[in-house]
N, C-alpha and C positions, 0 to 999 in steps of 0.2 A: 310676236316671239319673245324680241327682245324685253319686252317692259317683264315678260313674265319670269324670264333670265334672269333679269335685275331683281324681281319678289322673291323669289327662291332664293340667289347668293342674298341680298338684304334680310332673311331669313335666317336665313345658315348662322353670317355673320350675329345679329340679333342673339341668337342659344348660346354662340361660343363667347356671349358676353356675357349673360347669366350662365352657365357654365362657369367664369373667367370668378365668376362672385360665389359660386362654391366655393369655388378653392380657396377665398379667399377667409374664410367656413372653415373650412376648414383646417384651415393657420393660425387660426384664436383656440377649435379644441385641440391642435396638438402641444399650442404656449401652452392652455386649460391644463391634458393631460402630460404634464410638465412639471407645473411650478407644481400640482398635488403628489405627484412620484418624486420628486425630490425633496417641498420640502415637509411634509404630510410623514411619506413612507421613510425615507433617506435614504429615497434607491430612482436617479435619475435615470430616464431612457436615455440609449445609444442610439434613437432613430428619428427621434423629435425634429432637433435640427437640417437632418436631410428632407426629410415631409417636405417642412417647411422652407426649403430653400427649392426645394421645384415645386412644391405649390407657390411662391409664390413667382418661379417659371412661369408656367404653365397660365399660371390668371393675368400675367405683361404679357402670353401671348395670345391668349383669346378674348381678352381686353382690345388690341391695339387695332384691329378693323374698323372694330363699330369704334371707335372714334377715328378712324378715318373716315369712315361712312359717316357719319356728323360732324365732321368738321369737330371734331373737342380735342383737338391736341392745339398745343401750346400756340404760336403762331407769329414770330417778330416782323411784323409788316410794314417799317417804316420806309422803304426803300416802294414797294407795293403801295401803300395809300399816298407819295409821295405819286406816281405814273399817272395823266391823265387819267380819264377814264374810258376814254376812248384806245388806250392799251392798256389798262388794269388787265382784263380777259384775257388777252395773249399773256400778258405775263404770267397772271396762273391758272393757266393751259400748262405752257412751258414749265409753270415750277411742278404742277403736278404728276406731266410727265416724266422728267428728272427723279423727283420720287421715289414717281413708280419703278422706275430704269433702276434705283439702289436698292431699293427696296426687294426687285425681283433679284437680281446681281446676289441680294445676302440671301433669297430665297432655294437661289440654286445652289449659294455651298455648304446651309443647312443642310440641304436633300441630301445633299452628297456626303455630307456627313456623315446623316440620317445610313444612310443606302451601308455608305462603309462599317456604321455599330454595328445592324442588322447581319452586314456577311463575317464580321469576325465576332459574334455574342458579347461586347460590350453589356459587364450589367457598370447599377450605381456603386455606388463606395460605403460605409458603415454595413454592411450585411445584407444590406437591403436583400440585394441579388434582385435586384427589378431590369431586365433590359434596357440599357442605358437612350434604345433606340424610343422609347413607346414616350422620357420626354422630349429629347432633343428632335422628334415629328412635330411637335408641336409647334414649336418653334420658326420651324420650316413651314404650318397652314400660315401659322400666326401672320410673315412676312410676305408669304404669298395671296395672303388672300387682302392685305392691305395695300399689295401691290396689284390687286385689281380695280381696287377703287379708288385711289388714286389714278389709277387710268381710264377708268368707266370719266370720271369727271375733266379728264384733257383730252376724252376725245370724244362721249357725247355733247351736241348745239346744246347751250346756256337755255336751250328752250324748253328743255324736256323738266320737266316737272318731278321731285325729289317728292320721296313721300315726307307725310305731316307731320313723323315724329325726325325727320332731319336738318333744321333749320340750315337757309343757304346766308350763306356773309353775300348780301350785294351790293355791288360795285358801286 
């Protein structure tokens, strides 16, 4: 049962990562449209910079959980590397638990703000009139899903096999 939930969670995370990559393609398209409109037709768009900013936010939020899952994030491991092997695993679990708590706190704040935006009907700037909750809810998703991956790493036994596409750093 736990393995099935973990596979489902990993699949959702991977799907979000691919969706985040698609938003990067959206950024390229928006910049291309802006360049063509501005330099060939002398008619710059009013919306492209806003769309690029929102797509960048979505991309980072959707990619963050996959980086936590595959340990693809940047880590400064001087302290961890200086510990004896017997203590290293406990230190990794503690830092994973601490990171999960920080990500969960950020997710709670972002989800609370998303609910406030939903209730007030806040929309985006630059005349796009898109409900802001659409963007901020993805940020909350990114932090909550990242928190779950760090929580899994902190609480699951070290003997649990991770998926083959997620390299595990050995102590």
